[in-house]
N, C-alpha and C positions, 0 to 999 in steps of 0.2 A: 228210635234208638238204634244204633248200629251194634254190630257184634263186638267190637272192641269196648264200647261203653258197657255192654251187658257183662262181658268178662270182667271188667273192672269192678262192677257191682258184685259179681259172684265172689271174687277174691276178697273184697272188703267184707262181705257178709261172712265168708269163711273165717277171716281173721277175728271178726266180732263174736262169732258163735262157736268156733271150734269145729264146725261141720266140714266134711270133705266136699269138694266140688261135685262128686258123684251124688252124695246125699242131697245137696242143694238142688241139683238138677231134677232129682226124683220129686222133691217137695214142690219145686217151682213150676214144673211143666211135665211131670211124669216121664222124664227123659234122662236116664242115667249117664248118657254120653255127651250131652250138649256142651257142657263146659270143658270137658276133656277135649272134645273136637275143636272148640274155639281156641283153647290154649295151644293146640297143635297147629293152628293156622288154617283149620278147615272151617267150613261154613255150617250154618244151621238154617232151618226153614224160617221164613218170616213169621209164621204162626207160632212156632216155639219161642222165638225171640220176643214177640209181643206178649205172649202168655207169661213168660218169665219176668218181663219188665213190670207188668202189672202186679205179679206176685210180690216182687221186691217192694214195690210202692206200698202194698198192703201189709207186708210183714217185716218191714225194716225196724230194727230195735229202736224203741222210743228214745232211749238215752244216747243214741249214736247219730252223728251228723251224716246226712246224705252227701255223697261225694259231689263237690261243687262243679266238677267238669262234666257231670252227667245230668241232663234235664230230667226232672222227676215226672214220670207219667202219671196220668190221672188214675186213681183206683177205680176198679170196676163198679158199676152201679148195682150189681147183685149182692 
């Protein structure tokens, strides 16, 4: 998953839940700045991107469609 796809997920999740990008970053990968940085055109570590992607896969609202333009990662085995 690339940074643009992750930001798309974060924005969609924010719309679905009413949470801010900062709060989602804390929940997804314990990084309050990841989505703010991505929205500003800056980067993020691949570890943070991977961790957040899996978090979205595991925590996506059941009644909401996953964005078709983003491949859904496998949930973690743990």
